[in-house]
KOLVO-314376 format. One record per residue (C-alpha): chain; x, y, z. Coordinates in steps of 0.02 Angstrom, whole numbers, plus 32768, in hexadecimal, padded with zeros to 4 digits. Layout:
<pts>
<pt "A",<X,Y,Z>>
...
</pts>
This chain:
<pts>
<pt "A",<F082,3D11,B61F>>
<pt "A",<F03B,3D21,B6C2>>
<pt "A",<EFC5,3DB6,B6B2>>
<pt "A",<EFA2,3D6E,B5FC>>
<pt "A",<EF4F,3CE5,B658>>
<pt "A",<EF08,3D3A,B6C8>>
<pt "A",<EEA9,3D9B,B652>>
<pt "A",<EE8B,3D14,B5BB>>
<pt "A",<EE40,3CA7,B660>>
<pt "A",<EDDF,3D2C,B6A1>>
<pt "A",<ED8B,3D44,B5FB>>
<pt "A",<ED65,3C94,B5E6>>
<pt "A",<ED17,3C83,B688>>
<pt "A",<ECB4,3D1B,B652>>
<pt "A",<EC74,3CC7,B5B0>>
<pt "A",<EC58,3C29,B61C>>
<pt "A",<EBE3,3C83,B69C>>
<pt "A",<EBA3,3CF3,B60F>>
<pt "A",<EB70,3C51,B5C8>>
<pt "A",<EB04,3BF4,B649>>
<pt "A",<EAB8,3C76,B6BA>>
<pt "A",<EA5F,3BF1,B713>>
<pt "A",<EB08,3BAF,B73C>>
<pt "A",<EB65,3C52,B764>>
<pt "A",<EABD,3C89,B7EF>>
<pt "A",<EAED,3BD6,B83C>>
<pt "A",<EB9F,3C24,B851>>
<pt "A",<EB50,3CCB,B883>>
<pt "A",<EB72,3D27,B7FB>>
<pt "A",<EAE7,3D8B,B7E6>>
<pt "A",<EB19,3DE5,B72C>>
<pt "A",<EA87,3D7E,B6D3>>
<pt "A",<EA21,3D59,B768>>
<pt "A",<E986,3DA5,B6CD>>
<pt "A",<E9C9,3D3C,B64A>>
<pt "A",<E9BA,3C75,B633>>
<pt "A",<EA28,3C01,B5C4>>
<pt "A",<EA1B,3BF8,B50B>>
<pt "A",<EA1D,3B66,B4C1>>
<pt "A",<E9D5,3B7C,B40D>>
<pt "A",<EA3E,3B34,B37E>>
<pt "A",<EA74,3BD9,B34B>>
<pt "A",<EAB2,3C00,B405>>
<pt "A",<EB15,3B4A,B3F6>>
<pt "A",<EB68,3B73,B35A>>
<pt "A",<EBAC,3C03,B3BB>>
<pt "A",<EBD8,3BBC,B45E>>
<pt "A",<EC36,3B39,B3F4>>
<pt "A",<ECA1,3BC3,B396>>
<pt "A",<ECB3,3C1E,B42A>>
<pt "A",<ECF8,3B88,B495>>
<pt "A",<ED60,3B65,B404>>
<pt "A",<EDBE,3C28,B40F>>
<pt "A",<EDBB,3BF2,B4C6>>
<pt "A",<EE1E,3B7B,B4C8>>
<pt "A",<EE94,3BBC,B42B>>
<pt "A",<EEAF,3C4E,B4BF>>
<pt "A",<EEED,3BBC,B54B>>
<pt "A",<EF58,3B6B,B4D0>>
<pt "A",<EFC5,3C0B,B4BD>>
<pt "A",<EFFB,3C0C,B56B>>
<pt "A",<F0A4,3BD1,B5A5>>
<pt "A",<F077,3B66,B639>>
<pt "A",<F12A,3B5D,B664>>
<pt "A",<F124,3C1E,B66D>>
<pt "A",<F09F,3C41,B6E7>>
<pt "A",<F0A8,3C01,B7B9>>
<pt "A",<F065,3B6F,B7EF>>
<pt "A",<EFCE,3B93,B811>>
<pt "A",<EF9F,3BF1,B78C>>
<pt "A",<EFEC,3B57,B71D>>
<pt "A",<EF58,3AE7,B77B>>
<pt "A",<EED1,3B63,B750>>
<pt "A",<EF0C,3B4B,B693>>
<pt "A",<EEFC,3A98,B6A6>>
<pt "A",<EE48,3AA2,B6F7>>
<pt "A",<EE1A,3B2D,B67B>>
<pt "A",<EE52,3ACA,B5DB>>
<pt "A",<EDFB,3A23,B627>>
<pt "A",<ED50,3A88,B63D>>
<pt "A",<ED3E,3AE5,B596>>
<pt "A",<ED7A,3A3D,B52D>>
<pt "A",<ECF0,39E1,B59F>>
<pt "A",<EC7C,3A61,B573>>
<pt "A",<ECA1,3A6A,B4BC>>
<pt "A",<EC89,39C2,B4A6>>
<pt "A",<EBD5,39B1,B512>>
<pt "A",<EBA1,3A31,B49D>>
<pt "A",<EBD7,39FA,B3F0>>
<pt "A",<EBD8,3937,B40B>>
<pt "A",<EB7D,38FE,B493>>
<pt "A",<EB06,3980,B486>>
<pt "A",<EA81,3966,B511>>
<pt "A",<EA07,39DF,B4F9>>
<pt "A",<E9DB,397F,B463>>
<pt "A",<E995,38EE,B4D2>>
<pt "A",<E991,390B,B590>>
<pt "A",<E908,397A,B5C5>>
<pt "A",<E947,398E,B66E>>
<pt "A",<E9BC,39F7,B623>>
<pt "A",<E93A,3A8F,B5FE>>
<pt "A",<E8F6,3A63,B69E>>
<pt "A",<E884,3B02,B6C7>>
<pt "A",<E8A4,3AFE,B79F>>
<pt "A",<E95A,3B22,B770>>
<pt "A",<E938,3BCC,B72B>>
<pt "A",<E8F3,3BF1,B7C0>>
<pt "A",<E92B,3B8E,B84A>>
<pt "A",<E9BA,3C16,B892>>
<pt "A",<E956,3CB2,B87B>>
<pt "A",<E8CD,3C6E,B8F1>>
<pt "A",<E942,3C00,B972>>
<pt "A",<E9DC,3C82,B96E>>
<pt "A",<E9E2,3D4B,B9A4>>
<pt "A",<EA88,3D50,B93E>>
<pt "A",<EA25,3E09,B8F7>>
<pt "A",<E9C0,3E85,B96D>>
<pt "A",<E914,3E58,B960>>
<pt "A",<E8D4,3ED5,B8C3>>
<pt "A",<E958,3E98,B86B>>
<pt "A",<E942,3DF0,B894>>
<pt "A",<E889,3E00,B851>>
<pt "A",<E8A2,3E54,B7AF>>
<pt "A",<E90E,3DC2,B787>>
<pt "A",<E891,3D49,B7BE>>
<pt "A",<E809,3DAC,B741>>
<pt "A",<E887,3DBD,B6C8>>
<pt "A",<E8C4,3D07,B6C0>>
<pt "A",<E7EF,3CDF,B6D1>>
<pt "A",<E7DF,3D44,B635>>
<pt "A",<E85F,3CEB,B5E9>>
<pt "A",<E83D,3C2B,B60E>>
<pt "A",<E796,3C11,B582>>
<pt "A",<E834,3C37,B4F0>>
<pt "A",<E8BD,3BD8,B564>>
<pt "A",<E832,3B4A,B564>>
<pt "A",<E800,3B50,B492>>
<pt "A",<E8B6,3B4A,B47D>>
<pt "A",<E8C1,3AA0,B4D5>>
<pt "A",<E848,3A4F,B481>>
<pt "A",<E88E,3A79,B3E2>>
<pt "A",<E934,3A45,B407>>
<pt "A",<E8EF,3984,B45C>>
<pt "A",<E88D,397C,B3B6>>
<pt "A",<E931,3983,B360>>
<pt "A",<E981,3910,B3B4>>
<pt "A",<E9AF,3863,B3BB>>
<pt "A",<E917,3844,B438>>
<pt "A",<E8F5,3849,B4EA>>
<pt "A",<E901,37A8,B569>>
<pt "A",<E873,3796,B5C5>>
<pt "A",<E8B6,37A6,B679>>
<pt "A",<E8E7,3850,B63D>>
<pt "A",<E84B,387E,B603>>
<pt "A",<E7F0,3836,B6B3>>
<pt "A",<E86C,3899,B71C>>
<pt "A",<E85A,3927,B6BE>>
<pt "A",<E7B8,392B,B6DA>>
<pt "A",<E7B8,3929,B793>>
<pt "A",<E824,39BF,B793>>
<pt "A",<E7C4,3A13,B71D>>
<pt "A",<E732,39F0,B7A8>>
<pt "A",<E79F,3A44,B830>>
<pt "A",<E7BD,3ADD,B7C7>>
<pt "A",<E70E,3AFA,B7B1>>
<pt "A",<E70C,3AE9,B878>>
<pt "A",<E783,3B73,B869>>
<pt "A",<E730,3BDC,B7FC>>
<pt "A",<E67D,3BCE,B85C>>
<pt "A",<E6B9,3BE0,B906>>
<pt "A",<E776,3C22,B91C>>
<pt "A",<E76B,3CB6,B89A>>
<pt "A",<E6E3,3D03,B8F0>>
<pt "A",<E727,3CE9,B981>>
<pt "A",<E7D6,3D5A,B961>>
<pt "A",<E765,3DCB,B902>>
<pt "A",<E6E5,3E00,B992>>
<pt "A",<E798,3E39,B9F0>>
<pt "A",<E7A0,3ED7,B981>>
<pt "A",<E6ED,3F41,B96E>>
<pt "A",<E709,3F44,B8BB>>
<pt "A",<E73F,3E88,B898>>
<pt "A",<E68F,3E3D,B864>>
<pt "A",<E678,3EC3,B7E7>>
<pt "A",<E71C,3EB5,B794>>
<pt "A",<E72E,3DE5,B79A>>
<pt "A",<E67F,3DC5,B78C>>
<pt "A",<E67A,3DC6,B6CC>>
<pt "A",<E721,3D6F,B6B7>>
<pt "A",<E704,3CE1,B738>>
<pt "A",<E656,3CC7,B6F1>>
<pt "A",<E6A7,3CA7,B63A>>
<pt "A",<E739,3C36,B6A3>>
<pt "A",<E6BB,3BCB,B6D8>>
<pt "A",<E650,3BCE,B643>>
<pt "A",<E6FC,3B8B,B5E4>>
<pt "A",<E71C,3B04,B664>>
<pt "A",<E681,3AC2,B650>>
<pt "A",<E690,3AB1,B5AD>>
<pt "A",<E746,3A84,B5AC>>
<pt "A",<E6F3,39E2,B61B>>
<pt "A",<E66C,39B0,B5A9>>
<pt "A",<E6E2,39A1,B524>>
<pt "A",<E751,393D,B58D>>
<pt "A",<E6C6,38CB,B5B4>>
<pt "A",<E6A2,38AB,B4FC>>
<pt "A",<E75A,3876,B4DA>>
<pt "A",<E75B,3800,B567>>
<pt "A",<E716,376A,B4F6>>
<pt "A",<E7A6,378B,B469>>
<pt "A",<E82A,37B2,B4EF>>
<pt "A",<E879,36FE,B4BC>>
<pt "A",<E947,3744,B4AE>>
<pt "A",<E9B9,36D6,B50B>>
<pt "A",<E9F0,3756,B5A1>>
<pt "A",<EA8D,36F2,B596>>
<pt "A",<EB2B,3754,B54A>>
<pt "A",<EB86,36D7,B4FB>>
<pt "A",<EC30,36A4,B4FB>>
<pt "A",<EC7E,3721,B4B4>>
<pt "A",<EC29,37BC,B4F0>>
<pt "A",<EC2E,378D,B5A6>>
<pt "A",<ECFC,3772,B592>>
<pt "A",<ECEF,382B,B550>>
<pt "A",<EC7F,385B,B5DC>>
<pt "A",<ECD5,3804,B655>>
<pt "A",<ED90,3853,B622>>
<pt "A",<ED3F,3906,B644>>
<pt "A",<ECD5,38DB,B6D9>>
<pt "A",<ED6E,3896,B730>>
<pt "A",<EDF3,390A,B6DF>>
<pt "A",<EE50,385E,B6EA>>
<pt "A",<EEA5,37EE,B65C>>
<pt "A",<EE4A,3760,B6B2>>
<pt "A",<EDFF,36D7,B657>>
<pt "A",<ED37,3697,B655>>
<pt "A",<ED98,35F0,B64F>>
<pt "A",<EE18,360C,B6CF>>
<pt "A",<ED95,366B,B742>>
<pt "A",<ED23,35C0,B752>>
<pt "A",<EDB4,355E,B781>>
<pt "A",<EDF3,35C2,B802>>
<pt "A",<ED40,35CD,B845>>
<pt "A",<ED20,351B,B82C>>
<pt "A",<EDC0,34FA,B894>>
<pt "A",<ED93,3573,B918>>
<pt "A",<ECEE,3546,B93A>>
<pt "A",<ED30,3494,B96C>>
<pt "A",<ED98,34E0,B9E3>>
<pt "A",<ED19,354A,BA3D>>
<pt "A",<EC9E,34CD,BA44>>
<pt "A",<ED24,3462,BAA8>>
<pt "A",<ED4F,3506,BB1A>>
<pt "A",<ECA5,351C,BB29>>
<pt "A",<EC9D,345C,BB5C>>
<pt "A",<ED08,3477,BBEF>>
<pt "A",<ECBC,34F6,BC37>>
<pt "A",<EC04,349A,BC3B>>
<pt "A",<EC52,341A,BC94>>
<pt "A",<ECA0,3499,BD0C>>
<pt "A",<EBF6,34D3,BD28>>
<pt "A",<EBC3,343A,BD47>>
<pt "A",<EC58,33F9,BDBB>>
<pt "A",<EC4B,336E,BD5B>>
<pt "A",<ECA5,3310,BCC0>>
<pt "A",<EC83,3332,BC0D>>
<pt "A",<EC13,32D5,BBB5>>
<pt "A",<EB96,32E4,BAFC>>
<pt "A",<EB10,335F,BB1D>>
<pt "A",<EB5B,33B7,BBC0>>
<pt "A",<EB65,344C,BB65>>
<pt "A",<EAAA,345F,BB1E>>
<pt "A",<EA56,3425,BBC2>>
<pt "A",<EACC,349C,BC12>>
<pt "A",<EAA7,3520,BBA1>>
<pt "A",<E9EA,34F8,BBA1>>
<pt "A",<E9EA,3510,BC6C>>
<pt "A",<EA2D,35BC,BC64>>
<pt "A",<E9C4,35E0,BBEB>>
<pt "A",<E90E,359E,BC4C>>
<pt "A",<E957,35F4,BD02>>
<pt "A",<E98C,368F,BCAC>>
<pt "A",<E8FA,36BA,BC40>>
<pt "A",<E8BC,376A,BC18>>
<pt "A",<E81F,3792,BBBE>>
<pt "A",<E7D7,3833,BB68>>
<pt "A",<E7BF,389C,BBF9>>
<pt "A",<E862,386D,BC41>>
<pt "A",<E8ED,386C,BBC4>>
<pt "A",<E90C,393E,BBD1>>
<pt "A",<E921,3931,BC8D>>
<pt "A",<E988,38AD,BC7B>>
<pt "A",<EA00,390C,BBDE>>
<pt "A",<E9ED,39B2,BC56>>
<pt "A",<EA39,3950,BD06>>
<pt "A",<EABA,38F1,BCB1>>
<pt "A",<EB0E,3999,BC45>>
<pt "A",<EB08,39EF,BCFA>>
<pt "A",<EB62,394B,BD40>>
<pt "A",<EBDE,3943,BCC0>>
<pt "A",<EC0C,3A09,BCC0>>
<pt "A",<EC33,39F4,BD76>>
<pt "A",<EC83,395C,BD4C>>
<pt "A",<ECEC,3986,BCCB>>
<pt "A",<ED36,3A12,BD23>>
<pt "A",<ED59,39AE,BDB9>>
<pt "A",<EDCE,3947,BD5B>>
<pt "A",<EE28,39CC,BD03>>
<pt "A",<EE08,3977,BC58>>
<pt "A",<EDF3,3A0D,BBEF>>
<pt "A",<EDDF,3AC2,BC08>>
<pt "A",<ED23,3ADF,BC29>>
<pt "A",<ECDD,3B92,BBD7>>
<pt "A",<EC3E,3BC0,BC2F>>
<pt "A",<EBE2,3BC6,BB86>>
<pt "A",<EB19,3BC0,BB9D>>
<pt "A",<EADF,3AFD,BB77>>
<pt "A",<EA24,3AE6,BB61>>
<pt "A",<E9CB,3A43,BB3C>>
<pt "A",<E945,3A68,BAC9>>
<pt "A",<E8B4,39EF,BA74>>
<pt "A",<E8FC,39D6,B9C5>>
<pt "A",<E8A0,3A36,B935>>
<pt "A",<E81F,39ED,B8C7>>
<pt "A",<E86A,3A2C,B833>>
<pt "A",<E91B,39CE,B862>>
<pt "A",<E8CF,391D,B8AC>>
<pt "A",<E8F0,3890,B82D>>
<pt "A",<E9A9,3881,B828>>
<pt "A",<EA05,3883,B8CB>>
<pt "A",<E9B4,385F,B981>>
<pt "A",<EA13,38FD,B9C9>>
<pt "A",<EA85,3988,B99D>>
<pt "A",<EAF3,39FB,B9D8>>
<pt "A",<EAD4,3ACD,B99D>>
<pt "A",<EB60,3B3D,B9C2>>
<pt "A",<EB61,3BF2,B9BA>>
<pt "A",<EB8D,3C1C,B901>>
<pt "A",<EC60,3C41,B91E>>
<pt "A",<EC2E,3CED,B89B>>
<pt "A",<EBB3,3D1D,B91A>>
<pt "A",<EBC8,3D9B,B99E>>
<pt "A",<EBF1,3D82,BA6C>>
<pt "A",<EC51,3CD4,BA78>>
<pt "A",<EC2E,3C88,BB00>>
<pt "A",<EB83,3CE9,BB20>>
<pt "A",<EAFC,3C86,BAAD>>
<pt "A",<EAD0,3BDB,BAD9>>
<pt "A",<EAF6,3B42,BA91>>
<pt "A",<EA58,3AC5,BA67>>
<pt "A",<EA6A,3A04,BA8A>>
<pt "A",<E9C7,39CA,BA1A>>
<pt "A",<E98B,3932,BA56>>
<pt "A",<E8E9,38F6,B9D8>>
<pt "A",<E849,3880,BA12>>
<pt "A",<E832,37DC,B9B1>>
<pt "A",<E7E3,37FD,B922>>
<pt "A",<E70E,3806,B92F>>
<pt "A",<E6EE,377D,B8C0>>
<pt "A",<E745,36F0,B919>>
<pt "A",<E6EB,3670,B95A>>
<pt "A",<E6DF,3660,BA28>>
<pt "A",<E764,35DD,BA16>>
<pt "A",<E7CF,3634,B9C3>>
<pt "A",<E7CB,36CF,BA35>>
<pt "A",<E7EA,366D,BAC8>>
<pt "A",<E876,362B,BA73>>
<pt "A",<E8C1,36E1,BA4E>>
<pt "A",<E8AA,36FE,BB0C>>
<pt "A",<E90B,3651,BB34>>
<pt "A",<E998,3688,BAC6>>
<pt "A",<E99A,3737,BB06>>
<pt "A",<E992,36FE,BBBD>>
<pt "A",<E9E5,3774,BC43>>
<pt "A",<EAA9,3732,BC23>>
<pt "A",<EA87,3756,BB70>>
<pt "A",<EA63,37F3,BB8F>>
<pt "A",<EAEB,3832,BC0E>>
<pt "A",<EB62,37E2,BB7D>>
<pt "A",<EAF5,3850,BAF1>>
<pt "A",<EB0F,38DE,BB4F>>
<pt "A",<EBD3,38C5,BB53>>
<pt "A",<EBD4,38B4,BAAA>>
<pt "A",<EB62,395E,BA71>>
<pt "A",<EB95,39C5,BB06>>
<pt "A",<EC26,39AC,BB9A>>
<pt "A",<ECAD,399B,BB6A>>
<pt "A",<EC67,394E,BAB8>>
<pt "A",<EC1F,39D9,BA33>>
<pt "A",<EBDC,3A68,BA88>>
<pt "A",<EC9A,3A74,BB11>>
<pt "A",<ECF8,3A56,BA4E>>
<pt "A",<EC9D,3AD5,B9F5>>
<pt "A",<ECAB,3B51,BA8B>>
<pt "A",<ED6A,3B2A,BA7C>>
<pt "A",<ED59,3B42,B9B1>>
<pt "A",<ED0B,3BF1,B9D3>>
<pt "A",<EDA4,3C32,BA34>>
<pt "A",<EE16,3C07,B9A0>>
<pt "A",<EE5E,3C8D,B946>>
<pt "A",<EEDA,3C6D,B8A3>>
<pt "A",<EF20,3CDC,B82C>>
<pt "A",<EE82,3CB0,B7CB>>
<pt "A",<EDDB,3C82,B7E8>>
<pt "A",<EDDD,3BEA,B792>>
<pt "A",<EDF0,3B86,B83E>>
<pt "A",<ED4A,3BE8,B894>>
<pt "A",<ECE9,3BC3,B800>>
<pt "A",<ED00,3B14,B7A1>>
<pt "A",<ED02,3A86,B827>>
<pt "A",<ED28,39CD,B809>>
<pt "A",<ECA2,3967,B823>>
<pt "A",<ED33,38DF,B84B>>
<pt "A",<ED81,3940,B8CE>>
<pt "A",<ECE1,3976,B91E>>
<pt "A",<EC91,38C2,B92A>>
<pt "A",<ED45,387F,B959>>
<pt "A",<ED49,38FC,B9E2>>
<pt "A",<EC9D,38C6,BA27>>
<pt "A",<ECC0,3814,BA26>>
<pt "A",<ED69,3817,BA68>>
<pt "A",<ED27,3884,BB04>>
<pt "A",<ECAD,37EE,BB2D>>
<pt "A",<ED44,3786,BB37>>
<pt "A",<ED97,3802,BB99>>
<pt "A",<ED04,381E,BC11>>
<pt "A",<ECDC,376B,BC29>>
<pt "A",<EDA2,3748,BC6C>>
<pt "A",<ED74,37BB,BCDA>>
<pt "A",<ECDB,378A,BD16>>
<pt "A",<EC21,37E0,BD27>>
<pt "A",<EC3D,37D2,BDF6>>
<pt "A",<EC96,3787,BE82>>
<pt "A",<EC19,36F3,BE79>>
<pt "A",<EC56,364E,BE29>>
<pt "A",<EBA0,3625,BDE1>>
<pt "A",<EB8C,36C3,BD8E>>
<pt "A",<EC32,36D2,BD36>>
<pt "A",<EC1A,3605,BCF5>>
<pt "A",<EB7B,3632,BCA7>>
<pt "A",<EBD4,36D0,BC5E>>
<pt "A",<EC57,368A,BC0D>>
<pt "A",<EBD1,35F4,BBC2>>
<pt "A",<EB86,368B,BB7B>>
<pt "A",<EC1B,36D7,BB2C>>
<pt "A",<EC55,3630,BAF3>>
<pt "A",<EBBC,3624,BAA7>>
<pt "A",<EBA9,36D1,BA54>>
<pt "A",<EC69,3693,BA17>>
<pt "A",<EC05,3602,B9BB>>
<pt "A",<EB8E,366B,B97D>>
<pt "A",<EC19,36EC,B936>>
<pt "A",<EC72,364C,B8F7>>
<pt "A",<EBD1,3602,B8A3>>
<pt "A",<EBB0,36C4,B848>>
<pt "A",<EC59,36A9,B7F6>>
<pt "A",<EC12,35F2,B7B1>>
<pt "A",<EB78,361B,B78A>>
<pt "A",<EBA9,36C0,B724>>
<pt "A",<EC1B,3671,B6B9>>
<pt "A",<EBC9,35D5,B687>>
<pt "A",<EB10,362E,B684>>
<pt "A",<EB61,36B5,B5F6>>
<pt "A",<EBEB,3655,B5B2>>
<pt "A",<EBA2,35A1,B5C5>>
<pt "A",<EAE9,354E,B5A9>>
<pt "A",<EAC9,3547,B672>>
<pt "A",<EA18,3514,B691>>
<pt "A",<E991,3559,B71C>>
<pt "A",<E98A,34AB,B75A>>
<pt "A",<EA3F,34A3,B77B>>
<pt "A",<EA6C,354A,B7A6>>
<pt "A",<E9F0,3528,B847>>
<pt "A",<EA31,3489,B863>>
<pt "A",<EAD8,34D9,B870>>
<pt "A",<EAA3,355E,B8EC>>
<pt "A",<EA3B,350A,B958>>
<pt "A",<EAA3,3473,B968>>
<pt "A",<EB52,34AE,B969>>
<pt "A",<EB22,3564,B9B3>>
<pt "A",<EAA7,352E,BA2E>>
<pt "A",<EA40,35A2,B9EC>>
<pt "A",<E979,35C8,BA01>>
<pt "A",<E91C,35A5,B96C>>
<pt "A",<E8D3,3649,B972>>
<pt "A",<E98C,3690,B968>>
<pt "A",<E9B6,3612,B8C7>>
<pt "A",<E93B,3646,B85F>>
<pt "A",<E966,3709,B898>>
<pt "A",<EA05,36DD,B859>>
<pt "A",<E9D1,3683,B7AF>>
<pt "A",<E96F,3718,B794>>
<pt "A",<E9FB,37AA,B7C0>>
<pt "A",<EA98,3725,B759>>
<pt "A",<EA12,374C,B6AF>>
<pt "A",<EA0E,3801,B6D2>>
<pt "A",<EABB,3838,B6E7>>
<pt "A",<EB60,37E1,B6AB>>
<pt "A",<EC10,37DC,B6FD>>
<pt "A",<EBCF,3857,B790>>
<pt "A",<EBA3,37A6,B7F5>>
<pt "A",<EC5A,3776,B7D1>>
<pt "A",<ECAF,381E,B827>>
<pt "A",<EC7E,37D0,B8DE>>
<pt "A",<ECF7,374C,B8D2>>
<pt "A",<ED7F,377F,B858>>
<pt "A",<ED95,383B,B8C1>>
<pt "A",<ED99,37C2,B96B>>
<pt "A",<EE08,3766,B93B>>
<pt "A",<EE7D,37F8,B8ED>>
<pt "A",<EE4A,384F,B984>>
<pt "A",<EE8F,37D4,B9F4>>
<pt "A",<EF25,37C0,B9A2>>
<pt "A",<EF51,3876,B9B7>>
<pt "A",<EF1C,3855,BA7B>>
<pt "A",<EF9B,37E1,BA85>>
<pt "A",<F023,3818,BA26>>
<pt "A",<F021,38C5,BA7A>>
<pt "A",<F033,386D,BB1A>>
<pt "A",<F0D9,3812,BAC7>>
<pt "A",<F113,38CD,BA87>>
<pt "A",<F100,3929,BB19>>
<pt "A",<F0F9,38C1,BBC7>>
<pt "A",<F0F1,3953,BC30>>
<pt "A",<F045,3997,BBE5>>
<pt "A",<EFB6,3991,BC57>>
<pt "A",<EF22,392B,BC1C>>
<pt "A",<EEC4,39E3,BC0D>>
<pt "A",<EF5A,3A42,BBC1>>
<pt "A",<EF65,3990,BB45>>
<pt "A",<EEA0,39B8,BB0F>>
<pt "A",<EEA8,3A6A,BB0A>>
<pt "A",<EF39,3A5C,BA95>>
<pt "A",<EED7,39EB,BA3B>>
<pt "A",<EE2E,3A55,BA2E>>
<pt "A",<EEA1,3B10,BA0F>>
<pt "A",<EE94,3B0D,B953>>
<pt "A",<EDE2,3B1A,B92A>>
<pt "A",<EDA9,3A6C,B8E1>>
<pt "A",<EE24,3A55,B85A>>
<pt "A",<EE2C,398D,B80E>>
<pt "A",<EE92,3920,B88A>>
<pt "A",<EF22,3916,B7FE>>
<pt "A",<EF42,39CF,B802>>
<pt "A",<EF22,39D0,B8C2>>
<pt "A",<EFC9,395A,B8B7>>
<pt "A",<F02B,39E5,B86A>>
<pt "A",<EFE6,3A67,B8E8>>
<pt "A",<F010,39FC,B97A>>
<pt "A",<F0BC,39E7,B920>>
<pt "A",<F081,391E,B919>>
</pts>
């Protein structure tokens, strides 16, 4: 049965990777580097049939007759196929979300990564450029047949398409210049792709006025999306109750630390005053953000090693400006090398940080730099890099299992949960031996925990309720102590996504519980060995990590 399962798992994974060549290339699988996904109606029908067949094949496997690690892989793979089937057959986001047809995403991995030798890479760029006109024509056809697009999605898609245009105007010619034959082979395809992107931009602009669809998923669809995203039976109602309770508890905790920072008794308004003071003292600007992030990363690499928190690998990590084609959703992200690509530990992990939107007023841009002050950027680097995403994914790259499931399929609940948990671990140890620095970091980390909890509250109340913009901004500013720019950006992100914002809070609580239970079950483990054990199985949903750890 073990061999049978591994054969089935291999075939199902190959189908998933072949069906989504952009995602596959992000993972380092270059077999479809010259192709783009097919989002036509006919392709959707074939996709549904293949996913149903895949589920049938997985259901024939008796989980009691395979090793524990394979049994977890079976459940993870079944959950992914079920989620893809629901998205394709029921949610159908390709008929209403233009961001899923972003032209920049078709080229990003080829332009930013070098998983292929230069000649093959350039030929793949040319092939994708040549395919882009039909790809975008199909996108417009599907978006026209759908229930309508939300305005916020169209506006963001327009901004990202401008980023794709920049890629075609500068990045592709730069890559082509590396080969003597490059320009002659790529230029016709590049010009056709550029014309297609400009046509698509014009089409999106004509749809702005009529883009009146509600970005909320609604109670039923959101509950299903939450189920598939979290891989958990936690209902939206239960999630909201738990988050609101933890919000109160965290408010109490940050109030105690603010009083300690002041060396004074607690009083109303003290937390807001202290955080505002820190924001002013440590304010950044457009010329200092990347330097602060780089300095924080260097410090954290040394600090985590010295504290022996977790095994640190020497894999390269770089801070970069977020490409225009990926802006408009989050302030930062971690782009780690694909686990299916060559050279584990050799290719750099990119930590992309976005500047505030160019169309923001000067007042709102100043608000952004107060929010992302030096202390906040240090905590952000803990989350995105060390010992958060970059280090966790470096551990995941080294996972070996009976199948590729543990390498390919990553639980967002695990990934985000570990990063938020990592913030707490570092804050508990302190930034340095300086008392003020450590209190500032602790206050910043608790503010981030408030943000994490409010992410979940916002997510549930928006998509399964009737939360208004004014109510959301008031909640984020008043109880989350967020600057106006951050609150506006989070409202924007909440409407663009669903369930993803809840992964931070749910993942944090589940990973924290696992760490606590691991201490109780194996008290002889050092902190490093405990954390290494938590990171030794790829990025599985936390409930499966419990199984793998014997908890």
